[in-house]
LUMLO-555041 format. One record per atom (N, C-alpha, C, CB): atom name; x, y, z; residue in three letters. Coordinates in pm, 1 decimal. Glycine has a CB too. Example, Ala and Ser with C-alpha at 12.3 -4.5 7.8 and 13.67 -1.06 7.14 Angstrom:
<filums>
> N | 1319.0 | -569.0 | 780.0 | ALA
> CA | 1230.0 | -450.0 | 780.0 | ALA
> C | 1320.0 | -330.0 | 780.0 | ALA
> CB | 1130.8 | -447.3 | 904.6 | ALA
> N | 1285.0 | -225.0 | 708.0 | SER
> CA | 1367.0 | -106.0 | 714.0 | SER
> C | 1290.0 | 3.0 | 787.0 | SER
> CB | 1408.4 | -59.8 | 572.5 | SER
</filums>
This chain:
<filums>
> N | 66.5 | 2194.0 | -448.1 | MET
> CA | 153.6 | 2116.6 | -532.7 | MET
> C | 100.0 | 2123.0 | -675.7 | MET
> CB | 164.5 | 1970.1 | -482.6 | MET
> N | 189.6 | 2139.1 | -773.4 | SER
> CA | 147.0 | 2149.4 | -912.9 | SER
> C | 98.3 | 2014.6 | -965.7 | SER
> CB | 261.9 | 2201.5 | -1000.0 | SER
> N | 21.2 | 2019.0 | -1075.0 | ARG
> CA | -27.1 | 1895.6 | -1138.4 | ARG
> C | 89.8 | 1806.0 | -1180.8 | ARG
> CB | -115.1 | 1929.0 | -1260.8 | ARG
> N | 196.5 | 1868.3 | -1230.6 | PHE
> CA | 313.3 | 1790.5 | -1272.5 | PHE
> C | 364.9 | 1706.7 | -1157.0 | PHE
> CB | 424.5 | 1882.8 | -1325.2 | PHE
> N | 385.8 | 1769.4 | -1041.8 | TRP
> CA | 440.9 | 1696.4 | -927.0 | TRP
> C | 341.4 | 1594.6 | -873.0 | TRP
> CB | 480.7 | 1793.9 | -815.9 | TRP
> N | 213.5 | 1625.7 | -875.6 | GLN
> CA | 113.4 | 1527.5 | -832.4 | GLN
> C | 118.9 | 1404.8 | -922.7 | GLN
> CB | -28.8 | 1589.4 | -833.7 | GLN
> N | 125.9 | 1428.6 | -1055.3 | HIS
> CA | 133.7 | 1317.6 | -1150.1 | HIS
> C | 263.3 | 1239.2 | -1130.2 | HIS
> CB | 124.3 | 1369.4 | -1295.0 | HIS
> N | 374.1 | 1309.3 | -1114.2 | PHE
> CA | 504.3 | 1246.0 | -1093.8 | PHE
> C | 502.0 | 1158.9 | -968.5 | PHE
> CB | 615.3 | 1352.5 | -1083.0 | PHE
> N | 451.3 | 1214.0 | -857.8 | LEU
> CA | 444.9 | 1137.7 | -733.4 | LEU
> C | 352.3 | 1018.8 | -745.7 | LEU
> CB | 399.6 | 1226.3 | -619.3 | LEU
> N | 237.1 | 1035.7 | -811.8 | SER
> CA | 143.1 | 924.5 | -823.0 | SER
> C | 202.0 | 813.1 | -909.8 | SER
> CB | 8.9 | 972.8 | -881.6 | SER
> N | 272.4 | 846.5 | -1018.0 | ASP
> CA | 336.5 | 743.4 | -1101.0 | ASP
> C | 443.1 | 669.4 | -1022.0 | ASP
> CB | 398.5 | 806.0 | -1227.3 | ASP
> N | 524.5 | 743.5 | -948.5 | GLY
> CA | 629.5 | 681.2 | -867.7 | GLY
> C | 571.5 | 593.6 | -757.8 | GLY
> CB | 719.1 | 787.7 | -806.5 | GLY
> N | 466.2 | 639.0 | -693.8 | LEU
> CA | 402.1 | 562.5 | -587.9 | LEU
> C | 339.3 | 435.6 | -643.2 | LEU
> CB | 296.6 | 647.1 | -517.1 | LEU
> N | 272.9 | 446.9 | -758.5 | THR
> CA | 209.3 | 330.9 | -819.4 | THR
> C | 312.4 | 222.4 | -849.1 | THR
> CB | 135.6 | 371.2 | -947.8 | THR
> N | 424.2 | 260.8 | -907.5 | THR
> CA | 530.2 | 165.5 | -939.5 | THR
> C | 589.9 | 106.2 | -812.8 | THR
> CB | 639.5 | 232.8 | -1022.7 | THR
> N | 616.9 | 189.5 | -715.0 | LEU
> CA | 676.2 | 145.3 | -589.2 | LEU
> C | 584.4 | 49.0 | -515.6 | LEU
> CB | 707.9 | 265.0 | -500.7 | LEU
> N | 455.6 | 80.0 | -509.8 | LEU
> CA | 359.5 | -8.8 | -442.6 | LEU
> C | 350.5 | -143.6 | -512.1 | LEU
> CB | 221.1 | 56.1 | -437.7 | LEU
> N | 345.9 | -143.0 | -644.5 | ASP
> CA | 336.1 | -268.8 | -718.1 | ASP
> C | 459.8 | -353.1 | -696.5 | ASP
> CB | 315.5 | -242.9 | -867.1 | ASP
> N | 576.3 | -291.7 | -702.9 | ARG
> CA | 701.2 | -367.8 | -688.7 | ARG
> C | 724.7 | -417.7 | -546.4 | ARG
> CB | 818.5 | -282.3 | -731.6 | ARG
> N | 694.1 | -338.1 | -446.4 | THR
> CA | 726.7 | -377.6 | -309.3 | THR
> C | 618.2 | -459.1 | -240.8 | THR
> CB | 754.5 | -256.3 | -228.0 | THR
> N | 491.2 | -426.3 | -266.6 | PHE
> CA | 382.1 | -493.4 | -196.4 | PHE
> C | 288.1 | -570.6 | -288.7 | PHE
> CB | 303.3 | -392.7 | -119.0 | PHE
> N | 289.8 | -537.9 | -416.5 | GLY
> CA | 197.0 | -602.3 | -508.3 | GLY
> C | 55.3 | -552.2 | -489.9 | GLY
> CB | 201.0 | -751.7 | -490.2 | GLY
> N | 39.1 | -419.8 | -478.9 | LEU
> CA | -94.6 | -363.6 | -463.5 | LEU
> C | -104.0 | -225.1 | -521.7 | LEU
> CB | -134.0 | -360.3 | -318.6 | LEU
> N | -227.7 | -176.4 | -531.9 | ALA
> CA | -254.7 | -40.2 | -579.1 | ALA
> C | -352.5 | 23.5 | -481.3 | ALA
> CB | -312.3 | -39.4 | -726.3 | ALA
> N | -349.7 | 155.8 | -472.8 | VAL
> CA | -435.0 | 228.9 | -379.4 | VAL
> C | -506.9 | 341.9 | -450.0 | VAL
> CB | -353.0 | 283.6 | -262.5 | VAL
> N | -615.4 | 391.6 | -386.3 | GLU
> CA | -678.2 | 515.7 | -432.0 | GLU
> C | -584.1 | 628.4 | -395.3 | GLU
> CB | -821.2 | 537.0 | -368.5 | GLU
> N | -563.3 | 722.5 | -487.2 | LEU
> CA | -477.5 | 836.3 | -454.9 | LEU
> C | -550.8 | 929.1 | -359.4 | LEU
> CB | -435.1 | 912.2 | -583.1 | LEU
> N | -476.4 | 995.6 | -273.0 | GLY
> CA | -536.4 | 1080.1 | -170.2 | GLY
> C | -555.4 | 998.8 | -43.7 | GLY
> CB | -671.0 | 1139.2 | -218.1 | GLY
> N | -663.3 | 1022.1 | 26.3 | SER
> CA | -691.9 | 946.1 | 147.3 | SER
> C | -839.5 | 909.6 | 148.7 | SER
> CB | -653.6 | 1026.4 | 274.3 | SER
> N | -871.2 | 801.0 | 219.4 | ALA
> CA | -1010.4 | 757.2 | 229.8 | ALA
> C | -1083.7 | 851.4 | 323.5 | ALA
> CB | -1020.1 | 609.8 | 280.2 | ALA
> N | -1212.0 | 880.5 | 297.7 | PRO
> CA | -1286.1 | 972.6 | 383.5 | PRO
> C | -1297.2 | 921.9 | 527.3 | PRO
> CB | -1424.6 | 995.7 | 326.6 | PRO
> N | -1289.3 | 791.0 | 545.8 | ASP
> CA | -1299.2 | 734.6 | 680.4 | ASP
> C | -1162.3 | 705.1 | 740.7 | ASP
> CB | -1382.2 | 607.7 | 677.5 | ASP
> N | -1055.9 | 761.2 | 683.6 | GLY
> CA | -920.9 | 747.8 | 737.4 | GLY
> C | -839.4 | 642.3 | 665.6 | GLY
> CB | -927.0 | 715.2 | 883.3 | GLY
> N | -709.6 | 663.3 | 657.2 | GLY
> CA | -621.3 | 569.7 | 590.0 | GLY
> C | -627.6 | 581.9 | 439.1 | GLY
> CB | -654.6 | 429.8 | 630.5 | GLY
> N | -576.5 | 479.8 | 371.9 | ILE
> CA | -572.9 | 476.3 | 226.5 | ILE
> C | -635.0 | 345.3 | 181.3 | ILE
> CB | -427.2 | 491.6 | 172.4 | ILE
> N | -734.6 | 354.2 | 94.7 | ARG
> CA | -807.6 | 235.3 | 49.8 | ARG
> C | -727.9 | 158.9 | -55.8 | ARG
> CB | -945.3 | 274.9 | -6.4 | ARG
> N | -713.9 | 26.7 | -34.9 | LEU
> CA | -648.7 | -59.6 | -132.6 | LEU
> C | -747.6 | -90.2 | -244.5 | LEU
> CB | -597.0 | -190.8 | -66.3 | LEU
> N | -706.4 | -71.3 | -367.9 | THR
> CA | -795.6 | -97.2 | -480.7 | THR
> C | -762.6 | -228.5 | -550.6 | THR
> CB | -788.3 | 17.2 | -580.1 | THR
> N | -637.2 | -267.9 | -550.4 | THR
> CA | -593.8 | -389.2 | -618.2 | THR
> C | -488.7 | -459.7 | -533.2 | THR
> CB | -538.2 | -357.0 | -759.1 | THR
> N | -498.3 | -591.9 | -525.2 | VAL
> CA | -397.1 | -673.2 | -458.5 | VAL
> C | -350.4 | -776.6 | -559.9 | VAL
> CB | -453.0 | -741.3 | -327.0 | VAL
> N | -221.7 | -772.4 | -594.7 | ARG
> CA | -167.5 | -863.2 | -696.2 | ARG
> C | -165.1 | -1005.7 | -642.4 | ARG
> CB | -25.2 | -819.4 | -739.2 | ARG
> N | -223.2 | -1097.1 | -719.5 | GLU
> CA | -229.1 | -1237.8 | -680.6 | GLU
> C | -87.9 | -1292.6 | -657.8 | GLU
> CB | -302.4 | -1320.9 | -788.4 | GLU
> N | -68.5 | -1359.5 | -545.6 | ARG
> CA | 58.2 | -1419.5 | -503.5 | ARG
> C | 167.7 | -1316.1 | -475.5 | ARG
> CB | 106.1 | -1515.6 | -609.4 | ARG
> N | 130.3 | -1188.0 | -468.5 | GLY
> CA | 225.5 | -1084.2 | -431.4 | GLY
> C | 236.7 | -1078.3 | -279.3 | GLY
> CB | 182.8 | -946.3 | -489.2 | GLY
> N | 329.2 | -998.9 | -226.9 | PRO
> CA | 349.5 | -990.0 | -82.7 | PRO
> C | 223.2 | -953.1 | -3.7 | PRO
> CB | 456.3 | -889.5 | -54.3 | PRO
> N | 145.2 | -857.9 | -53.8 | ALA
> CA | 22.9 | -817.6 | 18.4 | ALA
> C | -79.6 | -930.6 | 18.7 | ALA
> CB | -38.8 | -690.5 | -45.4 | ALA
> N | -95.3 | -999.0 | -93.8 | ASP
> CA | -188.3 | -1111.6 | -104.0 | ASP
> C | -146.1 | -1222.9 | -8.4 | ASP
> CB | -194.6 | -1164.6 | -249.4 | ASP
> N | -18.8 | -1256.2 | -7.5 | GLU
> CA | 30.8 | -1362.2 | 79.4 | GLU
> C | 12.5 | -1328.6 | 227.1 | GLU
> CB | 177.4 | -1388.7 | 50.4 | GLU
> N | 9.6 | -1199.4 | 259.6 | ALA
> CA | -11.6 | -1157.1 | 398.7 | ALA
> C | -159.9 | -1146.1 | 433.7 | ALA
> CB | 56.8 | -1023.3 | 423.7 | ALA
> N | -247.9 | -1161.5 | 333.5 | GLY
> CA | -391.2 | -1158.1 | 361.0 | GLY
> C | -457.9 | -1023.8 | 341.0 | GLY
> CB | -414.6 | -1201.4 | 498.3 | GLY
> N | -389.6 | -926.7 | 278.0 | LEU
> CA | -454.7 | -799.4 | 248.5 | LEU
> C | -551.6 | -819.4 | 132.5 | LEU
> CB | -349.7 | -688.8 | 214.9 | LEU
> N | -660.7 | -741.4 | 132.1 | ARG
> CA | -764.2 | -755.4 | 30.1 | ARG
> C | -803.2 | -619.6 | -27.2 | ARG
> CB | -887.3 | -825.3 | 88.3 | ARG
> N | -850.9 | -619.8 | -152.7 | PRO
> CA | -904.7 | -495.5 | -205.1 | PRO
> C | -1016.8 | -445.8 | -113.5 | PRO
> CB | -956.2 | -514.6 | -350.1 | PRO
> N | -1020.1 | -315.5 | -90.1 | GLY
> CA | -1120.5 | -257.8 | -0.9 | GLY
> C | -1068.1 | -233.6 | 139.1 | GLY
> CB | -1240.5 | -347.4 | 5.8 | GLY
> N | -958.9 | -302.7 | 179.3 | ASP
> CA | -897.7 | -275.6 | 309.5 | ASP
> C | -848.2 | -131.5 | 310.6 | ASP
> CB | -780.6 | -375.3 | 339.4 | ASP
> N | -843.9 | -72.0 | 429.9 | ARG
> CA | -786.0 | 62.2 | 445.1 | ARG
> C | -652.6 | 49.6 | 516.2 | ARG
> CB | -881.9 | 157.3 | 523.8 | ARG
> N | -546.3 | 93.5 | 452.2 | LEU
> CA | -412.8 | 93.1 | 509.9 | LEU
> C | -403.4 | 208.1 | 610.1 | LEU
> CB | -303.2 | 105.5 | 399.1 | LEU
> N | -372.4 | 175.1 | 736.0 | LEU
> CA | -366.6 | 276.7 | 841.1 | LEU
> C | -223.6 | 309.3 | 884.4 | LEU
> CB | -446.3 | 230.7 | 960.9 | LEU
> N | -133.8 | 208.1 | 884.7 | ALA
> CA | 3.5 | 230.8 | 932.1 | ALA
> C | 96.2 | 123.0 | 877.4 | ALA
> CB | 8.8 | 232.5 | 1087.1 | ALA
> N | 224.4 | 157.6 | 869.8 | ILE
> CA | 330.1 | 63.3 | 834.8 | ILE
> C | 434.1 | 71.1 | 944.8 | ILE
> CB | 392.7 | 94.5 | 693.4 | ILE
> N | 459.5 | -42.2 | 1009.6 | ASP
> CA | 553.7 | -47.8 | 1122.5 | ASP
> C | 524.8 | 59.6 | 1227.3 | ASP
> CB | 697.0 | -32.5 | 1072.0 | ASP
> N | 397.3 | 84.1 | 1252.6 | GLY
> CA | 357.0 | 180.0 | 1355.1 | GLY
> C | 354.3 | 324.4 | 1309.8 | GLY
> CB | 447.1 | 168.6 | 1470.1 | GLY
> N | 404.2 | 353.1 | 1189.1 | ASP
> CA | 400.8 | 489.8 | 1135.4 | ASP
> C | 267.7 | 509.7 | 1064.0 | ASP
> CB | 521.4 | 516.6 | 1037.9 | ASP
> N | 186.6 | 598.7 | 1117.3 | ARG
> CA | 54.2 | 623.5 | 1061.6 | ARG
> C | 63.7 | 676.0 | 918.6 | ARG
> CB | -22.5 | 722.9 | 1149.2 | ARG
> N | -27.7 | 628.6 | 835.0 | VAL
> CA | -34.3 | 670.6 | 695.3 | VAL
> C | -165.8 | 744.5 | 675.8 | VAL
> CB | -22.4 | 548.1 | 597.2 | VAL
> N | -157.7 | 876.1 | 655.6 | ARG
> CA | -278.7 | 957.7 | 640.4 | ARG
> C | -313.0 | 987.5 | 495.4 | ARG
> CB | -262.6 | 1087.2 | 714.7 | ARG
> N | -210.4 | 986.8 | 408.2 | ASP
> CA | -235.5 | 1015.7 | 267.2 | ASP
> C | -126.6 | 951.0 | 183.0 | ASP
> CB | -241.3 | 1168.9 | 241.6 | ASP
> N | -141.5 | 960.7 | 51.6 | THR
> CA | -47.6 | 892.8 | -37.6 | THR
> C | 92.8 | 953.6 | -33.2 | THR
> CB | -100.1 | 896.9 | -179.5 | THR
> N | 104.6 | 1081.1 | 0.0 | GLU
> CA | 238.0 | 1141.1 | 14.0 | GLU
> C | 313.3 | 1076.4 | 128.7 | GLU
> CB | 227.7 | 1293.2 | 36.7 | GLU
> N | 246.7 | 1058.2 | 243.2 | GLU
> CA | 311.6 | 991.2 | 356.4 | GLU
> C | 346.6 | 847.4 | 321.9 | GLU
> CB | 221.2 | 994.8 | 480.0 | GLU
> N | 256.6 | 779.4 | 252.3 | LEU
> CA | 281.9 | 641.8 | 212.0 | LEU
> C | 404.9 | 634.0 | 122.4 | LEU
> CB | 159.8 | 583.5 | 140.1 | LEU
> N | 414.2 | 723.2 | 24.6 | HIS
> CA | 528.1 | 726.0 | -66.3 | HIS
> C | 658.2 | 745.1 | 10.6 | HIS
> CB | 511.0 | 837.1 | -170.2 | HIS
> N | 658.6 | 838.2 | 104.2 | SER
> CA | 777.1 | 865.1 | 184.1 | SER
> C | 817.4 | 742.2 | 266.8 | SER
> CB | 752.3 | 985.1 | 276.1 | SER
> N | 721.1 | 677.1 | 329.8 | LEU
> CA | 750.1 | 557.5 | 409.9 | LEU
> C | 804.0 | 444.1 | 323.5 | LEU
> CB | 624.3 | 511.2 | 483.7 | LEU
> N | 742.9 | 421.4 | 209.0 | LEU
> CA | 784.1 | 310.6 | 123.2 | LEU
> C | 926.4 | 327.6 | 71.3 | LEU
> CB | 688.5 | 297.1 | 6.4 | LEU
> N | 964.2 | 451.1 | 42.8 | ARG
> CA | 1099.9 | 476.3 | -7.5 | ARG
> C | 1204.8 | 442.9 | 97.2 | ARG
> CB | 1114.8 | 622.1 | -50.8 | ARG
> N | 1167.2 | 440.7 | 223.7 | GLN
> CA | 1262.3 | 413.4 | 331.4 | GLN
> C | 1271.3 | 265.5 | 367.9 | GLN
> CB | 1224.5 | 492.3 | 453.3 | GLN
> N | 1180.7 | 183.3 | 315.6 | LEU
> CA | 1177.8 | 42.5 | 352.2 | LEU
> C | 1285.6 | -36.8 | 280.4 | LEU
> CB | 1042.0 | -16.3 | 322.0 | LEU
> N | 1363.2 | -115.6 | 357.3 | PRO
> CA | 1457.5 | -205.4 | 291.5 | PRO
> C | 1381.9 | -327.7 | 239.7 | PRO
> CB | 1571.8 | -247.8 | 388.8 | PRO
> N | 1403.1 | -364.6 | 113.7 | GLY
> CA | 1336.4 | -481.6 | 56.2 | GLY
> C | 1370.8 | -607.9 | 132.8 | GLY
> CB | 1374.4 | -498.0 | -90.4 | GLY
> N | 1274.2 | -694.7 | 146.6 | GLY
> CA | 1297.0 | -822.8 | 211.9 | GLY
> C | 1280.3 | -821.4 | 362.6 | GLY
> CB | 1432.1 | -870.0 | 179.8 | GLY
> N | 1275.6 | -703.1 | 427.0 | ARG
> CA | 1256.0 | -697.0 | 572.3 | ARG
> C | 1106.5 | -693.3 | 600.9 | ARG
> CB | 1327.7 | -572.3 | 634.4 | ARG
> N | 1055.8 | -788.0 | 680.0 | PRO
> CA | 912.8 | -788.4 | 712.2 | PRO
> C | 870.2 | -658.8 | 781.2 | PRO
> CB | 879.1 | -908.3 | 801.2 | PRO
> N | 751.0 | -611.5 | 746.6 | VAL
> CA | 693.6 | -493.7 | 811.1 | VAL
> C | 553.1 | -527.6 | 859.2 | VAL
> CB | 691.3 | -371.7 | 714.0 | VAL
> N | 512.9 | -464.7 | 967.2 | VAL
> CA | 377.7 | -483.0 | 1019.1 | VAL
> C | 287.9 | -378.2 | 955.1 | VAL
> CB | 374.3 | -472.5 | 1175.2 | VAL
> N | 184.3 | -425.0 | 886.6 | VAL
> CA | 88.6 | -336.4 | 822.1 | VAL
> C | -39.6 | -338.0 | 904.1 | VAL
> CB | 61.8 | -379.2 | 674.0 | VAL
> N | -82.7 | -220.0 | 947.4 | THR
> CA | -208.5 | -206.4 | 1021.0 | THR
> C | -314.6 | -163.1 | 922.6 | THR
> CB | -196.2 | -104.5 | 1139.4 | THR
> N | -427.8 | -233.6 | 923.0 | LEU
> CA | -533.8 | -203.8 | 828.1 | LEU
> C | -669.7 | -214.8 | 895.2 | LEU
> CB | -526.2 | -297.3 | 707.5 | LEU
> N | -768.0 | -156.3 | 831.1 | ALA
> CA | -906.9 | -165.1 | 877.6 | ALA
> C | -985.7 | -243.8 | 774.7 | ALA
> CB | -969.7 | -22.9 | 900.1 | ALA
> N | -1069.0 | -337.2 | 825.6 | ARG
> CA | -1154.3 | -418.1 | 737.8 | ARG
> C | -1285.0 | -445.3 | 812.0 | ARG
> CB | -1083.3 | -552.9 | 696.0 | ARG
> N | -1393.7 | -407.8 | 749.4 | ASN
> CA | -1527.0 | -432.7 | 808.1 | ASN
> C | -1537.6 | -385.1 | 953.0 | ASN
> CB | -1559.7 | -581.5 | 801.6 | ASN
> N | -1483.7 | -266.7 | 979.4 | GLY
> CA | -1494.1 | -208.3 | 1113.0 | GLY
> C | -1395.4 | -262.6 | 1214.9 | GLY
> CB | -1630.5 | -228.8 | 1164.0 | GLY
> N | -1308.2 | -354.1 | 1174.8 | ARG
> CA | -1207.0 | -410.1 | 1266.1 | ARG
> C | -1068.8 | -363.2 | 1224.8 | ARG
> CB | -1212.6 | -565.1 | 1267.4 | ARG
> N | -981.3 | -343.6 | 1323.1 | VAL
> CA | -842.4 | -308.3 | 1296.1 | VAL
> C | -759.8 | -436.7 | 1305.9 | VAL
> CB | -790.0 | -197.9 | 1396.3 | VAL
> N | -682.7 | -465.1 | 1201.0 | LEU
> CA | -602.8 | -586.4 | 1192.4 | LEU
> C | -457.3 | -552.1 | 1167.2 | LEU
> CB | -655.7 | -678.3 | 1082.3 | LEU
> N | -368.0 | -642.3 | 1204.4 | GLU
> CA | -226.8 | -627.8 | 1171.4 | GLU
> C | -183.2 | -749.2 | 1092.3 | GLU
> CB | -140.0 | -610.6 | 1299.0 | GLU
> N | -105.0 | -725.0 | 988.0 | ARG
> CA | -54.3 | -831.6 | 902.9 | ARG
> C | 95.0 | -809.6 | 881.2 | ARG
> CB | -130.5 | -836.4 | 766.9 | ARG
> N | 171.0 | -918.0 | 876.0 | LEU
> CA | 313.7 | -910.8 | 848.8 | LEU
> C | 334.5 | -927.1 | 698.4 | LEU
> CB | 392.3 | -1019.7 | 929.0 | LEU
> N | 394.8 | -826.6 | 635.9 | VAL
> CA | 418.1 | -827.0 | 491.4 | VAL
> C | 568.5 | -819.4 | 467.5 | VAL
> CB | 343.7 | -707.8 | 420.9 | VAL
> N | 616.8 | -900.8 | 372.8 | VAL
> CA | 758.0 | -896.8 | 335.8 | VAL
> C | 768.3 | -829.6 | 199.4 | VAL
> CB | 821.2 | -1040.9 | 333.5 | VAL
> N | 804.7 | -698.8 | 196.5 | PRO
> CA | 815.0 | -626.8 | 69.2 | PRO
> C | 928.1 | -684.0 | -15.9 | PRO
> CB | 838.0 | -476.1 | 93.9 | PRO
> N | 906.0 | -687.4 | -144.9 | THR
> CA | 1009.4 | -733.9 | -237.3 | THR
> C | 1015.6 | -640.3 | -356.5 | THR
> CB | 982.0 | -879.4 | -283.4 | THR
> N | 1113.2 | -662.3 | -441.2 | ALA
> CA | 1118.7 | -593.0 | -570.2 | ALA
> C | 1068.8 | -691.7 | -673.6 | ALA
> CB | 1264.8 | -541.1 | -604.5 | ALA
> N | 947.3 | -742.6 | -651.2 | GLY
> CA | 891.3 | -851.3 | -731.8 | GLY
> C | 855.3 | -810.8 | -872.2 | GLY
> CB | 771.1 | -905.9 | -665.6 | GLY
> N | 832.8 | -910.6 | -952.5 | ARG
> CA | 790.0 | -887.4 | -1090.6 | ARG
> C | 638.5 | -880.2 | -1095.3 | ARG
> CB | 842.5 | -999.0 | -1185.2 | ARG
> N | 585.5 | -823.7 | -1200.4 | SER
> CA | 442.0 | -806.2 | -1214.8 | SER
> C | 371.1 | -939.9 | -1230.5 | SER
> CB | 411.6 | -717.0 | -1333.5 | SER
> N | 256.2 | -951.6 | -1162.7 | ARG
> CA | 172.7 | -1071.1 | -1173.4 | ARG
> C | 30.0 | -1027.1 | -1190.5 | ARG
> CB | 187.7 | -1163.3 | -1049.6 | ARG
> N | -61.3 | -1123.0 | -1198.9 | THR
> CA | -202.3 | -1094.3 | -1217.2 | THR
> C | -257.8 | -1021.3 | -1095.6 | THR
> CB | -280.6 | -1223.2 | -1242.7 | THR
> N | -334.5 | -914.6 | -1117.9 | ALA
> CA | -391.4 | -835.6 | -1009.0 | ALA
> C | -539.9 | -863.6 | -996.4 | ALA
> CB | -367.1 | -685.4 | -1031.5 | ALA
> N | -590.8 | -853.7 | -872.0 | ARG
> CA | -733.3 | -868.6 | -845.9 | ARG
> C | -790.6 | -730.9 | -816.2 | ARG
> CB | -759.7 | -967.5 | -727.9 | ARG
> N | -862.4 | -669.2 | -910.7 | PRO
> CA | -921.7 | -537.2 | -883.8 | PRO
> C | -1039.0 | -548.8 | -788.5 | PRO
> CB | -967.0 | -470.5 | -1014.2 | PRO
> N | -1067.9 | -438.2 | -723.2 | HIS
> CA | -1179.8 | -431.9 | -626.9 | HIS
> C | -1310.3 | -421.9 | -699.1 | HIS
> CB | -1164.5 | -313.4 | -531.3 | HIS
</filums>
């Protein structure tokens, strides 16, 4: 994939993640699997569901997320306002959290 398309996809993913979940991720994939969350917006959907910076996103509604391209594709298919089950890893444990994605406005973010 060219640098242009990588940049285009990363900008689109960043905006989509902030608007729907209120979070940011490391681009690519975490070496230990999944995608590492870097920022969780205070009072955003991810924060309200208990996601934290440093968590590794493993799946959304049972669909495994291996890299940011897969995440982008999954997020584009989600209807806003419908709760989704997010599977994540934290401190060696696998957890599931119910997140209600929205087209929310920007709020204060907590960086990792």
